[in-house]
N, C-alpha and C positions, 0 to 999 in steps of 0.2 A: 301722528304725528308720523311720517311713512317710510316704514323699515330703511333702514340701508342695504341695499343689493348685495348677494353676495355673490363673486365670483364664480363660474364654474371652477376656472384653478384652485379657487383656494378652499370651496366644497369639497374636489380631489386631493388636496392636501391634507384635509381635514381627515376624511376618513381614513389615507395613509397612515397617518399619525393613529389617527380610533386606533384602528385593525390592529399597529404594529406595537402598540400599548398593552390594547388586550392581551396580545397573545406573551407579549413581558412580563407581564403582571401575572400573568395565569403559572409560566413560567417558574418567575421569583418566588412565586406563592408556595409551587410545589416545591422548588428546593428551598425555603424555610421552612417549610411541613416538615421533609426530609432529615435536612439538620437536626431541626428541634427535636421529634422523635429521637434519634441515636445520640445526641445533649444528656438529656433525659434520661438514657438507660445505661450511659457511660461513666455520668459526672450526678451529683447532688444537685440537689434544686438550687441550692442557692448560688453556686457556681457557673448550671447552665442558664440560670435567668439572665446574671450580666451580661454573657456570653449572646444570646440571641437578640437581645436587646439593641447590643451596638450592628450585629450583624442584621438588623430588621432596621438601622437608621442606616446603616450602607447602600443594602436595597435599596431602597427609597430612591436614597440618592442616583441609582445606579440607572434604575427606572423613570428621574427626572431627566437624566442627563441621554439615557438613549431615546427620550420619548422627543426633545427639543431636537437632537439630531435624525430622528425622523423624520420631523413636521418641515427641518431646510431641504434633509433628501426628499422628500416628497413636492416641496414645492419646486423646483428644479427640474422631477421627473414630469410632475402634472404641465412643467412651461412647456417639457420636449414632448410629452406626448400631444399637446393643441395644439404647438406650431403649425402642420397644414392645416386645421380649423380655421385658423388666425389667416390662411393665405384665400380659403373659400372666402372669409367678410372680407379680408380687400376685395378679391376680384372683382364680388358680389356688386361692392360699393363702386368700382371703378364703371361694371357692364349699363351703358346704357343704349339708348336703340343706336347712334351714330359708333356703337363702342361693343358691336357684337363680335370681334374676333379675338376677345379676351381667351385664352385656356388656361387650365389650372396644370395640366401635364405630369400630374405629380407621379415622381420616383417612389423608393422603398420596398416594401415589404408587400406583400399582398394580404389587407388588413382591411379591419370598418371601414380607417378614415380613409385607404386608398378607395376603396370603392364606394364611398360619396363622394371626394374626389372625379371620381369617372363616369357618376350618376349627372352630377353638377354640369361636367363637361358635354356629356351627351344631353342635357335639356339645353343647354346654351347652342349647341347642334340644330335642335329641332326648332328653339324661336328665334338665329338665324335665317334658317330655310323658312320660317312661314313670316317671319318679315320680310324676307325677299320676295315668297313669291306674294303677298301681299302689295308691296311697292309695283310689282310686274302689275297687276292685276289692275291697281289704281292708273298706271299709265296708260294700260293697252284701253282701261275703262274711258279715258280719255279722249283718246286717239281716236276710239269709236265713237262718241261723240259727236265731237269735233266735225268728223267727215261729212254728216250728213248738214250739220246746222250751216259747215261752210257752205257745201252746195244750194243748199236755197238762199244764203244771204249771194251767194255770188248769183246767182237769177232773179232774186229779185232786184240788185243793186243793176246788170245788164238790163233788163225789160226795162224797168223808173227810168234807165238812162238814154233810152229813145224817146224821143219827144214824138216821134211817129208812128210807135207800136200801137200796133193793128189790137183789132180785137182776138182773133185767130193768137196772135202770139203772145197777149195778155191771158189768152186760157192755157194756154200753154206752159205759161210759164207759173199760169197754178195747180194744172193737174202734174207738173214736176214739183213743185210744191209739197202737193198734196202726198204724193209720192215719198216725198224727205222726209214729212211727220209722218207718215209711218208706219218705216224706216225704225226712225228712234222710238216711238211707243212698242215697236217689239222689242226693239231695245233696251228702254224700259222696264218691261215685263220682264222679260228673263232675268236683268241684275234683280229685280224683288221675288221672283221664283227661286232665286241663288239663294238671297238673303234668309229667304224665307225657309227652306229648306234646311241651310246649316243651324236654325234655331233650334230644328226637331219635329217631331209631327201631335200637334195638341187634339187632332181630330183621328178615330179610326173607325172603320166601317169596313163592314163586307162588299169587295170591289169584283167584278168580273172577269177577268182581264179577258177574256174573249171578246166582252161587248166591246169595251174598253179599244182593244186593236184595230176590229171594223168601223171604229166609231175613226178613229186614228187616219184608219185608212179613206174612208169616205171626206173625211178635210183636207186629206192631201193636196197639190199643188195638183192642178192640170196636166197630162204629160200626154199625149196622143199614144206616142211611138212608144210608152212606158207599160209594161205590165207589173198591173201589183194583184199576189195573193195570198189569201188569209187561210192557214192552216192548222186546224184544231184538233192535237194529235192527242187529245183526253176527251169526256164529253164534260169537264169542268177546268175550268184556272181561276183559282177565287183568291185574294190576296186581303190580309186585312192592312189596311192604309189611310188614307187621306185621299178617297177618290177624287180631287179634283188635283192633286199634286201627282196621283200614276197613273191621270188622265192623261197629261203631261209629260209624262214619261214614255208613255203612247205615241204622241202625236209626235216631238219630237225626234226619238227611232224613225219614224217611218218621213216625216219631213225632208229627215238628214236625208237617208237613205235615196230617197228623190232627188234630191238637191243636187248631191254628187255624185250622178251614174252618167249616162252615155245613150247615145241614139240608137231604140232598137233594145234597148236594158229591160232587168228585172229587180224586182223583188219582193221578196216570201216573206212571209208573218206567219210564225209558229206560236202556237200557246201550249201551255201543256200545265201537269199536276205530278208531283211526287212526295213521296213519303221518304221521310231522314231522319233517325231520332228519333222518332217516335211523333214526328210533326210535319205537318204538310206544307210544301211550297209551293206558290206558283209563279210559273218562269214563262217571260215571254222574249221569244227570237225574231231578230230581222236580219235577215241579210239580204244584199244585194249585187249589181257589176257596179262596173266602172274603174275607174284609174285606181291604179294596184297602190299601194300603204307602203313602206318598206316596215318591217318588225319591229326595227328598232327604232322608228315613230309613233309606233301603237300608245306607248304611253303619254308621248304628249299632246297626243287627240282629245284628252279630254282634259286639259287645261284650258280656260277661258279664253274665245277670240284667238284658238291654234286654228287655222285652217291647212297648217302645209303645204300652201300654194297650190292648194285643188279652187279648180273655177267653182265659182256656184254663187249664189248667196246667200243672206241670212246672216245673225250677228255673230255666229261662230263663239255662242252659249249651248247649242245643243246638248252635244255629249257629256260638256262638265254640269247642265242641270241634271240631265237624266243622273252621273253618277251620285251627285250629292241626296238628289232626292231618295235613290237607290239607298243609299247609308246611312241616310236618318232612317231611313226602314228595318233597317237591321238587315238589309238584306246585301247584294254579292254584287257585282258588274265584272262580265270577261267580253274583251273586244279581241277578234281576231282579224289578221289579215291575209284571207286568203292568197295566195301565188298566181289566181288566176286573177285577181283584182277586188275591189273594193269591199266591203266588212262584213262579221261576222258576225253583231253583240245580241249575247243572254243576259238578261237582267232575271236572277233570281228572286223572288220576296214573299217572307211567308206566310202561311194562309190563317186562317179564324182556327181558336182553339177550340177543342173540338166539346 
């Protein structure tokens, strides 16, 4: 049979009463021993023993009475001590996806219970922020997916509704549909990479960031008026991680620098290697010219689908994927917005172990 559950309040009450009864018993035993020794020294045994017997009964009654009083007081004290925990439990039961604004806001002494309540409130703040970001991401992803789908459907409907459509018009419609499907494919691939990077890195290998950077520059969108250059600052820049994902980091950084640029602009790619705390780190830095980004908007620019009103094609996931992949590898991402315009993005990645 299942044993009945003993509540925390009952266990605390039993602990209080046991400690009080034990300490009282020790005091009464010492007092009884001292009294017995005094009576046996001053009175004959036939007179001292009856007195000690009556005193023992009285002390036993005192022990029982004080124990019962300790149980009652311990029950009340435990209820008062556990009241904040009850508030935490009640708030946790009320919290749901639609009610993340519940907070304890516990007042009182700065003790462990207050620390527990503050930690619980901070946890709710993080959950609320995460849920809000998730909802915003889903809404933005739905919008970004719907836009090319709507354009494709419009192209098809308009062309097919014209019974006199020529072969050239049908071909033009097919090319526009193909461009829309390519845009959808890029967006879905970006979402898959973003989801994969948030699961962590399953495969590690020695990755040459210099070669990866050169491959990214070679694959960048063609722009005759743009100057792209690679500048290795050290002879080696080796990172430890998933080569495919780190290749996507370099490709996204260069692609972003090319898309959000200006006529006659430039893109500079640097690689380097350094040692810190006994470990090697590889860095990839991409700088570009282009429109000025306000410093207060730098943190927003790494959010998914955030373009800050900048002109350019692309899914708006480039820098989001960069940050997610670098974080998954245990690295860091630094983004600066120079006064002259453009961005200065530096990613640092742990290198292979010695």
